[in-house]
Legacy VTK file of the C-alpha trace (Angstrom):
# vtk DataFile Version 3.0
C-alpha trace
ASCII
DATASET POLYDATA
POINTS 439 float
-23.264 -10.231 -3.671
-23.069 -12.578 -6.685
-25.855 -10.819 -8.581
-24.420 -7.354 -7.894
-20.981 -8.464 -9.128
-22.583 -9.914 -12.261
-24.456 -6.649 -12.838
-21.326 -4.528 -12.294
-19.295 -6.725 -14.618
-22.015 -6.642 -17.251
-22.280 -2.861 -17.051
-18.556 -2.298 -17.613
-18.127 0.286 -20.390
-16.076 -0.745 -23.398
-13.652 2.116 -22.731
-12.645 0.865 -19.255
-9.062 -0.342 -18.905
-9.702 -3.720 -17.292
-6.013 -4.505 -17.031
-5.567 -1.733 -14.467
-8.185 -3.378 -12.258
-6.389 -6.704 -12.554
-3.056 -5.108 -11.610
-4.608 -3.486 -8.553
-5.955 -6.795 -7.258
-2.899 -8.839 -8.246
-0.443 -6.455 -6.552
-2.333 -6.480 -3.250
-2.760 -10.252 -3.490
0.981 -10.724 -4.008
1.720 -8.630 -0.905
-0.720 -10.668 1.182
0.763 -13.953 -0.019
4.277 -12.675 0.601
3.463 -11.708 4.188
1.893 -15.098 4.880
4.885 -16.944 3.428
7.564 -14.831 5.131
6.173 -15.218 8.654
8.294 -17.685 10.612
6.357 -18.184 13.849
7.515 -20.571 16.574
6.521 -20.898 20.246
9.563 -18.705 20.995
8.646 -15.777 18.776
8.144 -14.415 15.260
10.898 -14.279 12.682
11.314 -13.741 8.951
11.767 -16.668 6.583
14.044 -14.548 4.377
16.401 -14.045 7.304
16.356 -17.781 8.077
17.007 -18.698 4.427
18.816 -15.728 2.778
18.933 -17.662 -0.517
15.192 -16.923 -0.866
15.696 -13.138 -0.893
15.747 -12.911 -4.723
12.043 -13.855 -4.559
11.391 -10.324 -3.281
12.208 -9.106 -6.799
8.929 -10.767 -7.807
6.815 -10.484 -4.644
7.627 -6.838 -3.798
4.991 -5.425 -6.126
3.874 -2.302 -4.254
5.392 -0.169 -7.064
2.772 -1.668 -9.398
-0.040 -0.579 -7.068
1.291 2.978 -6.889
1.748 3.029 -10.682
-1.895 1.988 -11.088
-2.835 4.670 -8.557
-1.239 7.362 -10.720
-3.230 6.184 -13.738
-6.523 6.201 -11.813
-5.872 9.542 -10.106
-5.142 11.260 -13.404
-8.395 10.024 -14.931
-10.451 10.869 -11.845
-9.103 14.407 -11.385
-9.444 15.272 -15.051
-13.023 13.996 -15.026
-13.881 16.288 -12.110
-12.190 19.249 -13.802
-14.331 18.766 -16.919
-17.468 18.941 -14.783
-16.457 21.887 -12.581
-18.057 25.333 -12.758
-15.685 28.122 -13.746
-13.350 29.221 -10.965
-14.011 26.315 -8.592
-10.762 24.349 -8.724
-10.524 24.628 -4.930
-13.821 22.763 -4.656
-12.696 20.200 -7.221
-9.612 19.434 -5.122
-11.598 18.779 -1.944
-14.161 16.676 -3.828
-11.330 14.736 -5.499
-9.702 14.031 -2.122
-12.937 12.877 -0.569
-13.885 10.682 -3.521
-10.456 9.033 -3.801
-9.963 8.567 -0.058
-13.410 7.346 0.845
-12.956 3.698 -0.119
-9.464 3.808 1.349
-10.140 5.460 4.696
-13.569 4.112 5.628
-12.350 0.500 5.987
-9.118 1.809 7.540
-11.011 3.739 10.207
-12.993 0.619 11.102
-9.795 -1.429 11.308
-8.136 1.162 13.565
-11.143 1.470 15.876
-11.733 -2.278 16.172
-8.092 -3.032 16.885
-7.770 -0.029 19.185
-10.701 -1.235 21.279
-9.367 -4.812 21.311
-5.885 -3.663 22.344
-7.304 -1.511 25.134
-9.377 -4.413 26.453
-6.447 -6.853 26.316
-4.166 -4.505 28.205
-6.790 -3.573 30.808
-7.133 -7.304 31.514
-3.375 -7.582 31.993
-2.601 -9.304 28.693
-0.301 -8.289 25.889
2.533 -10.803 26.231
3.733 -13.564 23.901
2.146 -13.852 20.483
-0.625 -11.427 21.530
1.946 -8.709 22.175
3.658 -9.374 18.856
0.298 -9.183 17.100
-0.536 -5.858 18.738
2.785 -4.445 17.542
2.801 -5.870 14.020
-0.817 -5.909 12.876
-0.703 -2.206 11.943
2.474 -2.412 9.856
0.665 -2.535 6.453
-0.756 0.923 7.223
2.491 2.484 5.948
1.217 1.815 2.440
-1.991 3.745 3.116
0.001 6.708 4.413
2.097 6.844 1.239
-0.996 6.466 -0.917
-2.622 9.389 0.907
0.342 11.562 -0.052
-0.009 10.504 -3.678
-3.673 11.488 -3.732
-2.950 14.824 -2.037
-0.158 15.727 -4.485
-1.969 14.580 -7.630
-3.160 18.040 -8.863
0.250 19.831 -8.815
2.131 16.771 -10.059
-0.410 16.265 -12.834
0.150 19.859 -13.942
3.914 19.204 -13.992
3.300 16.095 -16.056
1.118 17.963 -18.541
3.848 20.572 -18.989
6.998 18.452 -18.937
5.885 14.832 -19.574
8.795 12.454 -19.053
10.793 15.404 -17.708
8.607 15.537 -14.588
9.328 11.863 -13.914
13.033 12.440 -14.567
13.046 15.320 -12.076
11.619 13.143 -9.296
13.970 10.270 -10.153
16.906 12.688 -10.188
15.902 13.966 -6.753
15.901 10.349 -5.502
19.446 9.928 -6.867
20.565 13.122 -5.133
19.102 11.974 -1.827
21.005 8.683 -1.932
24.237 10.467 -2.864
23.828 12.808 0.106
22.922 9.862 2.323
25.660 7.390 1.412
28.466 9.602 0.068
28.099 12.693 2.258
26.502 11.146 5.345
23.847 13.857 5.637
21.524 12.860 8.508
17.775 12.357 7.971
17.981 13.215 4.252
17.040 9.623 3.377
13.469 10.204 4.551
12.886 12.499 1.559
12.879 9.407 -0.622
9.581 8.336 0.875
8.295 11.117 -1.378
10.688 11.110 -4.352
10.827 7.353 -5.005
7.124 6.611 -4.633
5.977 9.782 -6.395
8.280 8.979 -9.319
6.546 5.596 -9.703
3.185 7.365 -9.344
4.228 9.758 -12.125
4.636 6.794 -14.460
0.919 6.199 -13.987
0.227 9.659 -15.461
2.332 8.726 -18.497
0.363 5.494 -18.808
-2.919 7.454 -18.677
-1.757 9.506 -21.649
-0.681 6.447 -23.627
2.996 7.376 -23.457
4.344 3.979 -22.334
4.265 1.994 -25.566
5.893 -1.407 -26.033
9.356 -0.097 -26.856
9.425 2.163 -23.810
8.025 -0.634 -21.649
10.889 -2.877 -22.797
13.399 -0.124 -21.999
11.886 0.366 -18.537
11.935 -3.367 -17.831
15.444 -4.025 -19.113
17.000 -0.805 -17.883
15.362 -1.021 -14.480
16.408 -4.631 -13.942
20.023 -4.035 -15.012
20.248 -0.879 -12.884
18.778 -2.560 -9.811
21.158 -5.509 -10.172
24.165 -3.187 -10.598
23.209 -1.078 -7.574
22.846 -4.164 -5.393
26.063 -5.730 -6.686
28.244 -2.608 -6.556
26.552 -0.232 -4.141
25.497 -0.152 -0.482
22.085 -1.660 -1.216
20.897 -5.026 0.166
19.599 -7.820 -2.044
16.141 -7.966 -0.466
13.534 -5.532 -1.774
11.645 -5.773 1.524
12.836 -4.816 5.000
14.901 -7.387 6.884
15.315 -7.590 10.664
18.550 -6.084 11.932
19.828 -4.771 8.589
21.711 -1.461 8.575
20.276 -0.411 5.225
16.793 -1.248 3.989
15.609 -0.751 0.433
12.110 -0.113 1.785
12.258 2.087 4.864
13.154 4.602 3.626
13.033 3.693 -0.077
16.295 3.692 -2.008
17.380 4.213 -5.580
17.588 0.418 -5.895
13.877 0.161 -5.058
13.083 2.815 -7.668
14.999 0.808 -10.287
13.104 -2.279 -9.133
9.842 -0.367 -9.608
10.855 0.618 -13.146
11.463 -2.961 -14.204
8.167 -4.090 -12.692
6.224 -1.338 -14.454
7.894 -2.192 -17.748
7.217 -5.894 -17.252
3.509 -5.510 -16.530
3.122 -3.183 -19.506
4.694 -5.806 -21.760
2.007 -8.236 -20.559
-0.872 -5.835 -21.179
-2.097 -7.179 -24.544
-2.405 -10.890 -23.617
-3.915 -9.988 -20.240
-6.503 -7.742 -21.906
-7.593 -10.644 -24.116
-7.963 -12.851 -21.042
-10.065 -10.207 -19.272
-12.579 -10.226 -22.118
-13.813 -13.553 -20.776
-16.908 -12.886 -18.619
-15.972 -15.282 -15.813
-12.449 -13.877 -15.482
-13.712 -10.309 -15.458
-16.380 -11.091 -12.832
-13.651 -12.532 -10.605
-11.599 -9.348 -10.936
-14.644 -7.160 -10.205
-15.513 -9.196 -7.111
-11.925 -9.078 -5.835
-11.663 -5.316 -6.397
-14.748 -4.792 -4.269
-13.062 -6.239 -1.169
-9.336 -5.869 -1.892
-8.640 -3.122 0.654
-10.583 -4.900 3.395
-8.654 -8.127 2.751
-5.353 -6.225 2.771
-6.120 -4.550 6.089
-7.145 -7.752 7.866
-4.796 -10.354 6.366
-2.217 -10.091 9.168
-5.011 -10.358 11.727
-6.031 -13.628 10.070
-2.455 -14.888 9.931
-1.780 -14.256 13.618
-5.199 -15.666 14.437
-4.257 -18.921 12.704
-0.941 -19.165 14.533
-2.627 -18.332 17.829
-5.185 -21.089 17.297
-2.478 -23.614 16.383
-0.533 -22.777 19.549
-3.685 -22.926 21.677
-4.453 -26.390 20.274
-0.853 -27.535 20.945
-0.241 -28.121 17.248
3.471 -28.509 16.625
5.025 -25.530 14.839
8.123 -26.928 13.120
11.443 -25.127 12.809
11.122 -22.521 10.007
12.357 -23.735 6.606
12.529 -27.356 7.754
10.865 -30.072 5.670
8.025 -30.297 8.203
7.592 -26.515 8.078
7.268 -26.521 4.280
4.831 -29.420 4.455
2.632 -27.378 6.798
2.604 -24.305 4.521
-0.480 -25.297 2.447
-2.531 -25.852 5.609
-1.503 -22.510 7.126
-2.206 -20.658 3.878
-5.618 -22.289 3.521
-6.549 -21.435 7.116
-5.307 -17.838 6.751
-7.293 -17.432 3.514
-10.437 -18.831 5.146
-10.149 -16.543 8.166
-9.436 -13.543 5.925
-12.578 -14.385 3.942
-14.589 -14.443 7.174
-13.187 -11.041 8.195
-13.936 -9.663 4.731
-17.527 -10.896 5.044
-17.813 -9.075 8.371
-16.276 -5.755 7.285
-16.676 -5.480 3.496
-19.692 -3.184 3.775
-17.370 -0.350 4.809
-15.505 -0.577 1.510
-18.597 0.072 -0.557
-18.667 3.576 -2.037
-21.028 5.993 -0.320
-23.198 8.444 -2.199
-21.029 10.985 -3.971
-20.927 14.514 -2.605
-21.528 17.576 -4.765
-18.443 19.123 -6.343
-18.147 21.828 -3.695
-15.795 22.173 -0.794
-12.787 23.773 0.805
-9.361 22.802 -0.557
-7.094 23.927 2.325
-9.301 22.117 4.851
-9.168 18.959 2.737
-5.377 19.228 2.433
-5.010 19.634 6.206
-7.209 16.595 6.758
-5.199 14.484 4.316
-1.952 15.542 6.019
-3.255 14.555 9.453
-4.453 11.200 8.107
-1.076 10.606 6.475
0.851 11.331 9.683
-1.617 9.338 11.767
-1.542 6.121 9.766
2.243 6.292 9.255
2.685 6.799 12.995
0.347 3.922 13.791
2.156 1.632 11.349
5.349 2.254 13.305
4.162 2.231 16.920
1.412 -0.411 16.719
-1.060 -1.001 19.531
1.396 -2.635 21.926
2.040 -0.565 25.050
-1.123 1.415 24.441
-1.489 2.216 28.157
2.251 2.541 28.812
2.868 5.561 26.603
4.967 3.588 24.121
6.164 5.744 21.210
7.967 5.333 17.899
9.882 7.914 15.882
8.022 9.271 12.875
11.042 10.775 11.104
12.315 12.608 14.227
9.095 13.063 16.213
7.941 10.543 18.874
4.371 9.405 18.222
2.166 7.317 20.511
-0.709 5.085 19.409
-3.426 7.324 20.960
-1.939 10.380 19.210
-1.750 8.521 15.892
-5.373 7.373 16.174
-6.488 10.918 17.047
-4.666 12.370 14.017
-6.134 9.741 11.701
-9.707 10.211 12.861
-9.400 13.996 12.998
-7.960 14.109 9.493
-10.723 11.909 8.114
-13.387 14.158 9.655
-11.762 17.211 8.074
-11.675 15.563 4.646
-15.335 14.623 5.008
-16.270 18.146 6.122
-14.296 19.774 3.327
-15.898 17.553 0.706
-19.389 18.466 1.821
-18.943 22.155 2.599
-20.699 24.637 0.355
-18.879 27.919 -0.184
LINES 1 440
439 0 1 2 3 4 5 6 7 8 9 10 11 12 13 14 15 16 17 18 19 20 21 22 23 24 25 26 27 28 29 30 31 32 33 34 35 36 37 38 39 40 41 42 43 44 45 46 47 48 49 50 51 52 53 54 55 56 57 58 59 60 61 62 63 64 65 66 67 68 69 70 71 72 73 74 75 76 77 78 79 80 81 82 83 84 85 86 87 88 89 90 91 92 93 94 95 96 97 98 99 100 101 102 103 104 105 106 107 108 109 110 111 112 113 114 115 116 117 118 119 120 121 122 123 124 125 126 127 128 129 130 131 132 133 134 135 136 137 138 139 140 141 142 143 144 145 146 147 148 149 150 151 152 153 154 155 156 157 158 159 160 161 162 163 164 165 166 167 168 169 170 171 172 173 174 175 176 177 178 179 180 181 182 183 184 185 186 187 188 189 190 191 192 193 194 195 196 197 198 199 200 201 202 203 204 205 206 207 208 209 210 211 212 213 214 215 216 217 218 219 220 221 222 223 224 225 226 227 228 229 230 231 232 233 234 235 236 237 238 239 240 241 242 243 244 245 246 247 248 249 250 251 252 253 254 255 256 257 258 259 260 261 262 263 264 265 266 267 268 269 270 271 272 273 274 275 276 277 278 279 280 281 282 283 284 285 286 287 288 289 290 291 292 293 294 295 296 297 298 299 300 301 302 303 304 305 306 307 308 309 310 311 312 313 314 315 316 317 318 319 320 321 322 323 324 325 326 327 328 329 330 331 332 333 334 335 336 337 338 339 340 341 342 343 344 345 346 347 348 349 350 351 352 353 354 355 356 357 358 359 360 361 362 363 364 365 366 367 368 369 370 371 372 373 374 375 376 377 378 379 380 381 382 383 384 385 386 387 388 389 390 391 392 393 394 395 396 397 398 399 400 401 402 403 404 405 406 407 408 409 410 411 412 413 414 415 416 417 418 419 420 421 422 423 424 425 426 427 428 429 430 431 432 433 434 435 436 437 438
């Protein structure tokens, strides 16, 4: 592993934007750390530290960094799709689309499929043996929650070609159109009370942030614009929270009537703008830091396992709490002095267990041999859609009640865990088939 990382780092072309790789790793790392810190587990159940201590909610304006990951995704998708287009034979854009989907989704879905199958088998075994109560039941319900991010990312990959064409024609106007649609959705939601309209912002808010990545790929976010994004986004987010119906927390809170996250709101879009502007303002000093060989090797190594660590970090966290309870270790009252004193130990144990899980499953994140640029676009699009619905459904329903027919509403459709798993696996097989098919 060490030698391969050294070789990869040494072979990095001078034209590669190393800062993008750092942002990808740092954003996922911040989410993992945030989840570990927010968990307030006691022998009586699992709560949220931000609900116990509301004064800590402003920290979500720093730790809710998923917009940065989606911004980086837009940058990478633009470069990848354009590279495939330059290599395509005349008249084969349909094949380029399916090859693009397969190439972009492979490192995302292969480790995800393993995670789903391993946890599905474990949940089935636990429930056949009559388990599933207490912390085990909570784990079965919550361990799939991070999959929502993968579902949204799948949509971004699938919509990259048409949105990239809009960007190439309208530039900042394409971003403005998506942002304007997000504004319209919130007006209809909060002012007119239109039911279900809020779910459209799963697309408009996140795709608007993704569109900023296209602008970044074309060098159209210079320092002045980055400062405007940072300042304007921060002021707008603060005004919306202070004067509008939006909560302070930029992550979901238990029992709240309105969440900035699920579905996303205009306040979350403004939050994403200030984050994108802020990281762009830091680009130059970070790029100088990344020229150091040791720093760059660390980023390369982390990028090679980032998705695996993200998928399994909640498994590690619940594993640590389960072990502490099994050993009769006292779990102090959340936010008490004893609780804070125990935080370093819990974080260290969660990091160690995550590292062990990464060692076991990292092989599935390694890129497979690339397929020829041939395929079937509609089949690939159908596969991506099924994967999207499957992982979103699984993030909501979890593996609890697997044998009891437990369902959760995916927009307005009840979805069970077996159905979600079937859609995810079926969609992945279609994407694989489309990427390999010769017309």
